[in-house]
N, C-alpha and C positions, 0 to 999 in steps of 0.2 A: 265628644262623648264616644266611648268604646262601642264597637259593633254590636255586642250582646245587649247593651243598654238601649241602643237605637232599635233593635229588633223587639225588645221586650216592651217598650213604652206603648206602641199602638195596641198591642194585645191587652196590656194592663188597663189602658184607658177605656178600651171597648168593654171589657168584662166588668170594670168597676163603675161604668157610667150608668148602669141600670140602677134605679132607686133601691135602696137597701131593703125595703119591705118586699120587693119583688125578685130578689136574687139570693143565692146561697152566700154564706160567709166565705170569703176567700182567705185562706191562710197563706202565708208565704210559700210553704212547700207545695200546696195545691196550685197556686198561681204560677210558680216556677215550672211545674209539670205541664200546665196548660200552655205556657209560652213555648216550651220545648216541643210540645205536640203540634203547635200551629206554625212555628218558625224553623224548627230544627236546631235552634240555638239553645244550649244549656246555660243557665245563669244560676249562680249560687243564691241561696236565700239571703245571705248577708249582703251581697252586692245588689240584689233586687230591692232589699229594704232601703239601701242608700239611694238608689235610683228613684224609687217611689217617693221617698221623703223629699228629695230635691225638686221633684215635680209637684209636690203638694198632694200626693195621692196616698191612700191608706187601704191595705188589703182587707182589713177587718171591719171598717165602718164607712165605706164610701169615701167621699172627698174629705180630706182633713180640714179641720177648722183651725183658725189661728187665734 
């Protein structure tokens, strides 16, 4: 997995792990900015979408269902 994806996943998992009722909605651009602020690694929204989808995460609605 590319370095940016490895840096992005822990941040995404942390912010998306809070129950949906208790957290703001995370759009891909907002989540990408948060990842950059925390890690210093910039990741594009399109790449972030792919990384989240592969891990079964969703920026808009918490954990994705199958």
